[in-house]
PLY file of the C-alpha trace (Angstrom):
ply
format ascii 1.0
element vertex 264
property float x
property float y
property float z
element edge 263
property int vertex1
property int vertex2
end_header
-31.40 107.79 121.82
-31.21 104.06 121.10
-27.42 104.14 120.98
-27.27 106.07 124.27
-29.63 103.56 125.88
-27.60 100.60 124.67
-24.40 102.21 125.94
-25.97 102.85 129.36
-27.19 99.25 129.48
-23.71 97.97 128.59
-22.10 100.10 131.29
-24.71 99.03 133.83
-24.19 95.39 132.92
-20.45 95.80 133.25
-20.70 97.40 136.69
-23.04 94.63 137.87
-20.59 91.95 136.77
-17.91 90.51 139.11
-15.27 92.57 137.32
-17.37 95.69 137.80
-17.68 94.97 141.51
-13.90 94.70 141.76
-13.47 98.00 139.91
-15.99 99.69 142.19
-14.26 98.30 145.29
-10.89 99.47 143.96
-12.24 102.97 143.34
-13.71 103.19 146.84
-10.49 101.88 148.37
-8.43 104.40 146.40
-10.60 107.25 147.69
-10.18 106.07 151.27
-6.42 105.78 150.88
-5.89 109.03 148.96
-4.78 110.95 152.05
-2.44 108.14 153.18
-0.94 107.87 149.69
-0.36 111.60 149.56
1.25 111.43 153.01
3.59 108.67 151.85
4.49 110.64 148.74
5.20 113.75 150.82
7.27 111.76 153.30
9.27 110.23 150.46
9.73 113.64 148.89
11.08 115.14 152.12
13.22 112.15 153.11
14.52 111.68 149.58
15.67 115.28 149.13
18.99 114.96 151.03
19.45 111.45 149.60
19.03 112.85 146.09
21.73 115.42 146.78
24.15 112.69 147.86
23.30 110.61 144.78
23.97 113.54 142.46
27.31 114.27 144.13
28.22 110.61 143.86
27.36 110.47 140.15
29.24 113.64 139.19
32.43 112.61 140.98
35.32 114.08 138.97
37.28 110.83 139.19
34.61 109.10 137.10
34.50 111.76 134.39
36.66 111.37 131.28
39.52 113.79 130.72
38.64 117.35 129.64
34.95 116.83 130.47
33.00 119.19 132.72
29.46 118.87 134.08
27.75 122.26 134.08
24.42 123.76 135.13
22.62 126.00 132.64
20.28 127.71 135.08
20.42 128.75 138.76
17.69 126.27 139.74
18.78 123.26 137.68
20.50 121.51 140.59
17.63 121.95 143.05
15.04 120.99 140.42
16.96 117.79 139.76
16.93 117.06 143.48
13.16 117.58 143.55
12.67 115.26 140.57
14.68 112.46 142.17
13.04 112.83 145.58
9.58 112.96 143.94
10.39 109.69 142.16
11.25 108.19 145.54
7.95 109.43 146.99
5.97 107.98 144.08
7.78 104.67 144.50
6.75 104.52 148.17
3.13 105.46 147.45
2.61 103.06 144.55
4.48 100.27 146.33
2.19 100.61 149.34
-0.88 100.76 147.09
0.06 97.63 145.13
0.92 95.58 148.21
-2.21 96.57 150.12
-4.46 96.12 147.07
-3.03 92.64 146.52
-3.58 91.62 150.13
-7.13 92.97 150.22
-7.96 91.77 146.70
-7.51 88.09 147.54
-10.00 88.54 150.42
-12.69 90.13 148.27
-15.90 88.02 148.05
-15.78 88.03 144.24
-12.24 86.68 144.21
-13.04 84.10 146.88
-16.08 82.93 144.93
-14.05 82.61 141.73
-11.30 80.68 143.52
-13.88 78.33 145.04
-15.56 77.88 141.66
-12.27 76.91 140.01
-11.19 74.84 143.04
-7.85 76.64 143.25
-5.70 76.21 146.32
-4.14 79.42 147.61
-0.37 79.28 147.15
1.80 79.41 150.22
5.26 80.88 150.52
7.82 78.27 149.50
11.55 77.99 149.03
11.04 78.64 145.32
9.32 81.95 146.04
12.01 82.99 148.51
14.78 82.05 146.08
13.03 83.97 143.30
12.81 87.15 145.39
16.41 86.87 146.58
17.61 86.12 143.03
15.67 89.07 141.64
17.16 91.48 144.17
20.64 90.05 143.69
20.43 90.29 139.89
19.16 93.87 140.11
22.16 94.80 142.29
24.46 92.97 139.87
22.95 94.91 136.97
23.50 98.23 138.73
27.12 97.28 139.48
27.61 96.32 135.82
26.20 99.66 134.70
28.21 101.66 137.26
31.58 99.92 137.03
31.76 98.86 133.37
28.99 100.17 131.13
28.86 103.83 132.14
32.64 104.52 132.22
33.14 102.80 128.86
30.32 104.70 127.16
31.34 108.04 128.68
34.90 107.60 127.49
33.74 106.57 124.03
31.26 109.43 123.64
33.61 112.11 124.99
36.56 111.00 122.85
34.32 110.87 119.78
33.21 114.48 120.38
36.75 115.67 121.13
38.07 114.11 117.92
35.52 116.23 116.06
36.97 119.36 117.71
34.05 119.88 120.11
34.36 120.93 123.73
32.81 118.38 126.07
30.59 120.10 128.60
27.60 118.09 129.73
24.44 119.46 131.32
23.89 118.23 134.86
20.35 116.95 134.27
21.22 115.16 131.04
24.32 113.54 132.53
22.59 112.30 135.68
19.64 111.05 133.63
22.02 109.22 131.31
23.71 107.38 134.19
20.45 106.54 135.98
18.77 105.30 132.79
21.64 102.90 132.16
21.45 101.65 135.75
17.68 101.12 135.54
17.94 99.39 132.16
20.63 97.04 133.50
18.65 96.28 136.67
15.58 95.41 134.60
17.50 93.51 131.94
19.28 91.36 134.52
15.88 89.97 135.59
15.85 87.81 132.45
16.90 84.57 134.24
14.26 84.93 136.97
11.46 85.67 134.50
12.55 82.87 132.18
12.95 80.25 134.91
9.61 81.09 136.53
7.82 80.97 133.18
9.34 77.56 132.46
8.88 76.06 135.92
5.23 77.02 136.41
4.32 75.85 132.92
3.44 79.21 131.39
5.65 78.34 128.42
7.70 75.35 127.33
11.37 75.40 126.26
10.52 74.63 122.64
8.38 77.77 122.42
11.19 79.94 123.79
13.63 78.32 121.39
11.26 78.95 118.49
10.85 82.61 119.40
14.50 83.14 120.37
14.99 85.74 117.61
12.01 87.74 118.87
13.37 87.71 122.42
16.77 88.85 121.19
15.12 91.62 119.21
13.16 92.71 122.32
16.45 92.91 124.22
17.85 95.28 121.62
14.64 97.33 121.76
15.09 97.69 125.54
18.68 98.71 124.96
17.61 101.30 122.40
15.09 102.79 124.83
17.59 103.40 127.63
20.93 103.80 125.87
22.38 106.49 123.60
21.61 106.09 119.87
24.87 104.41 118.89
25.66 100.74 118.13
28.16 100.27 120.98
25.71 101.42 123.67
22.94 99.30 122.21
25.18 96.23 122.13
26.53 96.68 125.67
23.01 97.00 127.15
21.42 94.15 125.18
24.25 91.61 125.31
24.01 90.76 129.05
20.24 90.27 128.73
20.71 87.81 125.86
23.50 85.93 127.64
21.49 85.63 130.87
18.45 84.42 128.91
20.51 81.70 127.21
22.11 80.70 130.52
18.66 80.32 132.10
17.64 77.95 129.29
20.72 75.83 129.96
19.99 75.79 133.70
16.42 74.68 133.03
17.70 71.71 131.00
20.20 70.68 133.69
18.11 71.06 136.84
15.51 68.35 137.55
11.87 69.45 137.28
9.39 68.84 140.07
0 1
1 2
2 3
3 4
4 5
5 6
6 7
7 8
8 9
9 10
10 11
11 12
12 13
13 14
14 15
15 16
16 17
17 18
18 19
19 20
20 21
21 22
22 23
23 24
24 25
25 26
26 27
27 28
28 29
29 30
30 31
31 32
32 33
33 34
34 35
35 36
36 37
37 38
38 39
39 40
40 41
41 42
42 43
43 44
44 45
45 46
46 47
47 48
48 49
49 50
50 51
51 52
52 53
53 54
54 55
55 56
56 57
57 58
58 59
59 60
60 61
61 62
62 63
63 64
64 65
65 66
66 67
67 68
68 69
69 70
70 71
71 72
72 73
73 74
74 75
75 76
76 77
77 78
78 79
79 80
80 81
81 82
82 83
83 84
84 85
85 86
86 87
87 88
88 89
89 90
90 91
91 92
92 93
93 94
94 95
95 96
96 97
97 98
98 99
99 100
100 101
101 102
102 103
103 104
104 105
105 106
106 107
107 108
108 109
109 110
110 111
111 112
112 113
113 114
114 115
115 116
116 117
117 118
118 119
119 120
120 121
121 122
122 123
123 124
124 125
125 126
126 127
127 128
128 129
129 130
130 131
131 132
132 133
133 134
134 135
135 136
136 137
137 138
138 139
139 140
140 141
141 142
142 143
143 144
144 145
145 146
146 147
147 148
148 149
149 150
150 151
151 152
152 153
153 154
154 155
155 156
156 157
157 158
158 159
159 160
160 161
161 162
162 163
163 164
164 165
165 166
166 167
167 168
168 169
169 170
170 171
171 172
172 173
173 174
174 175
175 176
176 177
177 178
178 179
179 180
180 181
181 182
182 183
183 184
184 185
185 186
186 187
187 188
188 189
189 190
190 191
191 192
192 193
193 194
194 195
195 196
196 197
197 198
198 199
199 200
200 201
201 202
202 203
203 204
204 205
205 206
206 207
207 208
208 209
209 210
210 211
211 212
212 213
213 214
214 215
215 216
216 217
217 218
218 219
219 220
220 221
221 222
222 223
223 224
224 225
225 226
226 227
227 228
228 229
229 230
230 231
231 232
232 233
233 234
234 235
235 236
236 237
237 238
238 239
239 240
240 241
241 242
242 243
243 244
244 245
245 246
246 247
247 248
248 249
249 250
250 251
251 252
252 253
253 254
254 255
255 256
256 257
257 258
258 259
259 260
260 261
261 262
262 263
């Protein structure tokens, strides 16, 4: 009984704290927005269905496939299920994007947040050229990463993997879902990995970390790049190297840029 009472007291104390008030407000807001979030998900699912079909056709273009390689379906519903998966991902992206943006805008207006900001005497940041450049750079690097994955990384890996299987006397027939997932994973990994300069420059410029710390932990950052490559690439050294190398190069370039550009 004593343990139950102490647990109830701890939970009650937590809910009465400023953090508990924020959690309670977030829960209430989520309940109010549940119908709108579901509507956004459904709209994304419906709108994304024909887009998903076009994306699949674009990915399985015969001109991009290596010689003697065929993409096959192993069940009558595999193609339509893949369309549903892609369109559902688009719907989830819309719903969560809306939720995060709205929660951020409403969160800064919450009395608890305002009181904490006033207590710490923090001035609310305003949009600046640095913020605009960061957003534009992030979008541009993501597009550059996708182009790298589509034009260089994917064709090279597909040719390497198919020729390796054919040399072993195996017929190269790839399942539709596995092949599309392979291409999309490489594109997503490249888009995320190419954000290294933006993340590094922001961390250095706002004072979250100093250059000496990054230099000291350079080996750990390199290792993390290879871990990211291992998560999204096939389990072979060439794939791992081709995914991780651009991240490492962009990280090192951002360190050089930080040394050259004047700090304000």
